[in-house]
N, C-alpha and C positions, 0 to 999 in steps of 0.2 A: 704411265709416262715412259717414254723410250729411254734406253740406257744412256744415249748421248745427251738427251734432253735433261736428264736428271743431273748430269755432271758437266756443266759447261766449263771448258778449260779456261783457266785464268792465267794472267801474267804472261811471261815470255814464252812458256810452253804453248799456250793457246795461240799466240801470235805466229809462232813458227809453224804450228800445225795448219793454221789458216793459210799461210803462204803456200804450203804444199798442196792443199786440197781445193782452194778457192781461186787463187790469184795467178794460176799458170797462164791462162789465156791473155789477160791484160798485161801480164809481165813479159810475155814474148812478143807483144804487138810492136815494140820498138825495132824489132828485126826488119819489119817490112813497111811500116806506116810512111815514114818520110821518103823512103826509096820509091814507093808507088806515087806519092804526091809530086815529086820532082821529075817524074816521067811526063807529067802533064803540064808543068809550068816552069818557067825559067828560074834558076836559083840566084836571083839578084838579092842584094842585101835586104832591100825593102820586102821582097816576097818571103825570104827566109824568116825575118823577124815577125811578119804578119802571120805566117802559117804556124810557126812554133807557138805564137801567142794563142791562136785558135785551138791548138792541141791542148795547151795547158788549161785553158778555160773550159774546154769540153770535158776534160777530166774533173775539173772542179764542179761544174754544173750537173753533169749527167751521173757521175759516180759519187762525189762527195755529198752533193745536195739531194739528188733524186733517190739514190740507193742508201748510202751510209747514214743520212739523216732522216729523210722523209719515210721511205719504204720500211726501213728497219725500226722505226718507231711504232709501227703497226703490229698487231698480233698480241696474243696473250701469253704465249709460252715460247716465244722466240722462233716461231715457224716462218717460212717464207715461200714465195713462188706465186705464179699466176693463179693456180687452183686455190691457193690459200686466200688470195685477194677476193676471189669469187665467193668463197665460203664466208668471208668476213662481211662482204657487201650485201649479199642477198637477204640476210635477216633484217637489214636496215631499210629495205625497199618495201613499199606498200602495194605496188602494182605487179601483177604476174607478168605483164608484158615487159616491164623494166627488168625483172629477173631473167626473162628469156634473152633479152639483149645482152645482159651481163654474161650469161652462159655462153652465148655465141662469141663474145669478145674473148672469153677465157679459152675457148676452143681454138680460135684464131691464134691467140698467144702461144698455146701449147704447140700448135702446128708450125708456127714460125720458129719457135725455139728448137724444134726437131730439125727444121731446115737449116738453121744456123749451126746445129750440131754436126751437120755433114760438111759444110763449107769451112768452118773454123779449124778442125783438125787438119784438113787438107792443106789449107794455106799456111798453117803454122809449121807443119812437118816439112812441106816442100820448100818454104823459104829458108829454113835452117839448113837443109841439105844443100841448097844452092850455094851456101858459103864455102863448099869444097873447092870451087873454081879458083879461090884465091891462094890455095896451097901451091907452092912451087912444084911444077911438074904436072899439076892437074888443071892448068888453065884451059886446056883444050878439051876437057872432058865433055862427052856428048850429053845433050839434054836427056836423051833416052835412058842413059845410065842413072842420072839423077832421079828421074821418074821411077825407075826400077828400085833404087835404094829407098825412096820415100814409100813406095808400095810395100816393100818388105817390112819396113818399120811399122806401117799400119797393120799389116797382117799379123806380125808378132804381137803387137799391142792387143788386138782384139782376140787373138787365140789365147791370150793369158787371162782373159776376163773370167772364164769359168772357174779357174782356180782361186779367184779372189785376189784382192790387192793388199790385204792386211799384212802379209809377210814382208812386203817392200814399202808399204805406205809410210813407215817411220822414217824412211830416207828422203821422202818427197820434200818435207819442210826444210831440212838442212841444205839440200841441193838448191832450192829456190832462194834460201838466204844467201848462198854464195853467188847465185845468178844476179840477184838484185844488188849485191855489193859490187859485182863486176860492172853492172850497168852504171851505177853511180860513180865509181872511180874512173872508168874510161870516159864518161861524160864530163866529169870535173877536169880531167886532164886536157880536154879540148877547149873547155870554157876558159881556162887560164890563158890559152893562146889568143882567144878573141873575146875579151871580157865584155864587149859591147852587146853580146848576145843576151846578157841579163835583162836588157830593156824589153825583151819579148814577154816578160811577165806582165807588162802593161797591157790591159785588155783593149785599149784604144788602138793599138797597132793591129790587132786582129780585126777590129771593126773597120779601120781604114783600108785594110786589104780587101775586105768584102765589098765596101762601097766604092773603092777605087778601081776595081777590076771588072765591074759589070757582071754579066751572066756567067762568065768563066770563073770569076772569083767565087760566086755563089755555088757553082757546081763542084768546086774543090771540097766543099763540105762533105760530099759523098765519099771522099777519100780520107778526110780528117776523122770521120767516124771510126776508121780502123783502129784508132788509139784506144777505144773503149771495148775492144773485142772481149767477150766474156763478162761484161759488166753485170749481166743478169745473174751470174753465179753468186755474186755477193748476197743477193736477196734469196735466191733459190736454195742455197746451202745453209741458211740460218738455222734450219731445224736440226742440222747435224752438229754444228759447232757452237751455236748460241750467238747472240747479237754482239757482245763485247769483244770476243776474240777477232771477229771479222772486221769490225769497225777499227779496233786498235791496229790490226795488221795493215789496213788501208792507210791509216795516218802515218805508218812507218814507211811503207813502200811508195807512197806518193812522191816522196822527195827523190829517191834514186830514179824513178821514172822521169820526173821533171828534169833532173840533171842529165839523164841520157838524151832526152829530146833537145835540150839546150846545147849539149855537147855535139850532137849530130848536126844541129843548125850551124854551130861554129865551124865544124869540119867542112860542111858543104859550101860555106862562104869562101873558105880557103881552097877547096877542091871542087869547083862547080861541075867537073866532068864525072864525078863519082856516080856510080849506078847502084851499088849495094852499100849504102852509106854506113850502117853500123859495122859491118864486117871490114869495109875499107878503112874505117877509122881505127878499129882495134889493130888491124894488120900494120897500119902506118905507125902506131904507137909502140908496138912491141911484136915483131915478127915471131919471136920465140914462144910467146904466150898465145899466139893465134890459134894453134891447133887445140890446146886445152879449152880455150874459149869456145871454139866451134863445137867440140864434144859437149861442153856444158850447155850450149844453146840447143843442141839436139835433145839432150836429156830434159831440158826445160820444156820443149815443145811436146815431148811424149807425156810429161806430167800434166801439161795443159790439156792435152787430148783426153787423158784419163779423167780429169775433173769434169770435162764435158760429157763423157760417157756415163759416169756415175750420176751426174745431174739428170740426164735423160732417163736413166733407170728409175730414179726417184720420182720424176714427174709422171712417168708412165704408171708407177705403182699408186701414186696419189689419184690418177685418173681412174684406175681400176676400183679403188676403194670408194670413190665418189660416184661410181656407175657412169662415168663419162666414156671410159674406154672398155672394150671387151676384156674378159678374163684371159690372162696369159699364164703360161707355166713360169713359176717363180722358183729360183734356187737361191738358197741362203749360203753365202760364201764365207761366213764367219760363224764359228761355234759360240762366240761370245756376244757379238752384236748382230741382232736379227735384222737391222736396217741395212746391212751390207748385202745387197741382192744382185742377182744376175738373171737377165731375161734373154733367153736364147734367141728368139725370133727378132728382137730389137737389136741385139748384138751383131748378128750376121747381116741384117738389113742395112745397118749403119756402115759396116765394113764394105759391102758391095757398093753402096752409094758413094762412099769416100774414094774407093778405088776408081770408080767411074769418073768422078770429078777430077782426080789427080791426072788420070790418063787423058781425059777430054780437054782440060785447060792447059796442061803441060807445064806452065810456069806460074809462080806465085803472083807475078804482075798481072797475068791474065785472070787469075782467080780473084784478084782485088776488084775486078769489074763485076764479079758475081756477088761479092760480099757487101753487106751494109743494109740492103733492103730488109732482110729478115730480122736482123738485130734491131734495126730502127723501128720496125713494126711492133716487135715485142716491147720495146721501151715505151713506145707511144701508148700501147694498151695498158702497160703498168702505170704510166703517168695518169692516164684517164681514170683508172680504177682507184688509185690512191687519192686523187683529187675528189672523187665522189665519196669515198669513205670518210675523209676528213670533213667534207661538207655536211654529210648526214650525221656525223658525230658532234657537229657544232664547233669543230676546230677550224674556224674561218681563216685565221692567219696562216696556218699550215696549208689550208686549201688554196689560198691565193698563191703561195710559193709553188705548190704542186701544179697549179694551173699554168703558171709562167714556165715551169720546166717542161710541161706537156706541150706548150707552144714551141719551145726550143726543139723538142723531139719531132714535132710536126714539120718544122723548118728543115731539119736534117732529112726527114722522109721525102719531102718534096725534092730536095737536091738529089736524092738517090733514084728518083723515078727515071731519070735519063739513062741509068745503067741497065734498064730492063732489056733493051735490044742487044746490049753488049755481053750479056751473060747472066744478069740478075734474074732473068726469067727462070733459070734453073732452080734458084732457091724457092721461087713460088711454086714451080712444078713439084719439087720435093715436098714442100709444105702442104700442097693440095692432097697428097696421098693420105696422111693422117687426118686431115680435115674432113675429107670425104668419108673415111672409115668411121670417124667419131660421130659425124652428123647422121649417117645412115644407121649406125648402131643405136644412138640415143632415140631416134624416131622409131626405129624398129622395136626397141624394148617397150616404148609407150604403146604402140599398136598391139604388140604381143600381149601385154598385160590386159588390155581391153578385150582382146579376143579370147583370152583364157577364162574370163568371167569368174574371178574368185568368188567363193561362197561366203556370205556374211556369217560370222561366228554363231549367232543365235539360230540361224537356219541349220547349220552343220550340227550343232549340239543336239537338236531335237532328234535327228536320225541316229546320231552317234550313241546317245543314251539307250535308245531302243536296241541297237545292234550289240552294244557292249554287254547288256544284261541278258541277251537271248542266245548269243552265239558262243561256240567254244573258242576259248582264247589260247593263244600260243604263249608259253611261258617265256619270261624274259622282257627285255626293254627294246622298243623300236623308236628310232629318231626320225622325225620329219622336219624338213627345212621349210620355213616360210618367212618372207621378209617382214610381214605384219600379221601377227596371229589373229587379229580381228577380222582378217579376210583370208579364209582358208584356201590354199591352192587346189585346183581341181584334181591333181594327181593323188592327193591325200584321200579325197572322197572316193576316187576310182579304186585305190588300193583297199580301203576298208569296206566300202559299200558294194562295189561291183565284183572285186576279186575275193571278198570275204576273208581278208587277211587282217586280223586284229590281235594285238599282243596284250598281255596283262598290264604292262606299263607302257604308255605311249607319251612321248615327249616331243612337243613342237619346239624346234630350235629357231629362235629369231635373232638375226645379227643386224643390229641397228648402228648405222654410222652417224655419229653426233656432229654438231657444228663446232666442235673443238678439235685441235690437231692431234693431241696425244692422250693416252689413257685407255685402260681396259677395265671393264666392270661386268661381271657375270653373276647371275643369280636366278633362282626359281621365283616365279610369280605365283599368285594363288592358283590352286587347282581349278581347272575349268569344269571338270566332271570326274566321276570315278575312273581311274586309270588314264586320265588325260591331264598332263601338266605342261607348263610353258617354262623354258629356260631361255632367258634373254641375255644376249651379249651386246654391250654397248661399247663401241670403240671410237677413237678419234680417227679423223679422215686421213691421217698420215701413219697411224699406228700399225705396226706389224703384229699380227696376233697368232698365237699357237692355240688353235681351237681344241686339239686333242689334249693338250696340257690342262686347259680349263675344264674339260669334261672329267679328267682324272681327279682334279682338285675338288670338283663338285660331287664326286662319288657316282658319276654316271658310268655304268658298265653296260654299254649297248650290245645287243645281240645282232641287230641289223640296222642299216641306215637307208632310208628311202629318199629319193630326190626325183624331181621332174625332168623329163627330157621332152623337148618340143620337136615334133616332126613337122617342119614348116613346108607348106605347099604354096610357093610364091605365085603371084599373078602378074608381076611385071619385073623389069630388070632390076630396079632398086631393091625389091624384096628378095630377088634371087641372090643379090650380093649379100644382103643381110643373112639369108639362109646359109650361104657359104661361110660367112664370118662365124655364125653360131656353130656350124659343123666343124670348123677348124680349131675353134678355141676350146680349151678344156672346161669341164663343168666346174661349178664352184666347190663341189666336194673334192675334186682333184686339186683345185687351187688351195684349199685349206689342208691338203695332204691327209685326208681321212683314210683309215685303213681300207685298202682295196678289197679285202676278202669279206667285208661287211656291207658294202654299198650295193644298192639295187636301184636301177633306173626305171622309172615308170613313164612310158611313152604316151604323149597326148598329141593327136594330129590337129594342126592348126592351118587354116586357109587364110592367106594374107593377100 
């Protein structure tokens, strides 16, 4: 069990920590949501009441019901995320074809989540920086300057990742507490001036807006979805914080979020010409406090971006552990918590993509046109998977609720389709990159396994016993890695039988990923033959494992470590890409940080 998992934070401390690590994105969405919507529709009293009603009930249905209740009730040890849903659902399915469909859905969900991870920090940071124009003397600040400031903030944020965030993470929660308090208080101050805005809590006003405005009213849903930015983080980060702290934090921050949207609605009724509603509202209430509020908003968007980056690192690590993604170099940024990780190639790829998006779209209002499709797709996949899990578990009541929410997700997705020509295609293009890599890698690994033709254990043992008892042996212990010791990888036979390299003690190391999220169990199985043992490591699919430490605890003092290297000769473009992926990614012995002076790669030539 992981360190975080074993000690789920309780009470107020857990709530504050969750505010800082999980709710940054959804907490900063009031900066831009209503501002974007009222660029598209007139701020009449009826429209304002209807739109604020839609926002409130979107928060209730998609966050409270879909994530805080339904999704978080799944899992055995508080884990969450799209890959987790896949691992929960596949054992319940009887047909291999159904399992393949679920795997593809999970891959699409991961890819869309990464696409969302590019758009969300860009729109959050840029929208906060745009609040500078309300400061006296900065009204005429050039948009290029704002873009430059946003880019510098992004560069500093990503440059800091390698050092780890634990040194400043303790400040995230308190800053977000102040942020949510500011949202609630400023919203309440505006509500007092227009008390009738409270009627927006009535869901019928939202329904009347949708039905009374035809296709234009329906398409507004594509901007309403901005209010649930980062909603997937509630579920994805469960494995780090536990279910209760995140749920309890959501029940606390739901109210200041609603107060902020109600307050902004009241303000726009009185000031229909406002373009940057939240900042205009705060500036009108107290000009002296505006600059501290602006600084607070920028800090909150940085925290929100950090949560998204950490979430993507976690998702990628889960993908590596479950053999969906190729192995990547992992650095641990905390000496105490092994789950605090840094992935260099992901970090800089995200930064380059975010800078491209900031410079390309130039304004948060333009970015809103690109946002929504990816997050909606992820939510729809999550809804579909949890519906299926509840159904197969026999929880038919929850399955019906989940099906209804999935239909709501689908409705939002249909509304977002019209954004594709306006910029949403970029989120799809970004998502296509990890999708293509994952699908090529998964299929390539299957083909590679078939091409390698592993040797059945009983066939291997016949020749091994003959060689072991007739050849001179090297003193010491040699380790060989094999996913399944019942099928011996060809490189091991090549080493022993062709190259005549055999040690007195030969241990096959088998690392098996279980269908549970956390946990490490290592131990010797029965001896296969004289001088041939098996040491099996069973780990959860989210668990971070220190293999060297396990070896030391088991008394394994290896002299050398052998592993297989595939020299792939591709026959077409797809397998050329697969060969490049394999060439660029580190081997699993590097992934597990085994001692470099002991490892020896054995090359096997494969034609694909």
